[in-house]
C-alpha positions, -999 to 999 in steps of 0.1 A, spaced: 0 0 0 12 35 -8 21 56 22 -1 87 29 28 110 22 29 98 -15 -8 106 -19 -1 141 -6 28 145 -29 7 133 -59 -21 157 -50 3 186 -47 18 178 -81 -16 176 -97 -27 208 -81 5 226 -92 1 214 -127 -36 225 -126 -25 260 -115 3 261 -141 -23 254 -169 -43 284 -158 -71 261 -145 -80 252 -181 -92 216 -184 -82 212 -220 -46 223 -214 -45 202 -182 -56 171 -200 -32 178 -229 -2 181 -205 -12 149 -186 -15 130 -219 18 144 -232 36 133 -201 21 98 -204 31 95 -240 66 107 -233 70 82 -205 58 53 -227 81 64 -255 111 65 -231 103 30 -218 100 17 -253 134 31 -263 150 15 -232 140 -19 -245 161 -16 -277 195 -32 -272 225 -8 -272 242 -29 -299 213 -22 -323 213 15 -316 250 19 -323 253 -1 -356 273 15 -383 243 14 -407 224 38 -385 251 65 -389 254 64 -427 238 93 -445 207 85 -465 181 103 -486 160 110 -456 189 127 -439 199 149 -469 165 163 -478 175 196 -462 199 202 -492 173 193 -518 147 219 -508 145 251 -528 154 283 -510 135 306 -533 
């Protein structure tokens, strides 16, 4: 069971976020959802082995990396 101090900390964090969002429900829900998605993405990236992330093929330039030079500047 979670200690009562953790409940108080959670309530204070939610209240602080509510105040930071200007007491706007839409912004509050957006910020909560954004944090949840960011945490899920971070956990998913942690499951990828380091050897796969550092392969030489990942560091080679490709067409998707060089599209900046192909765009017109006019």
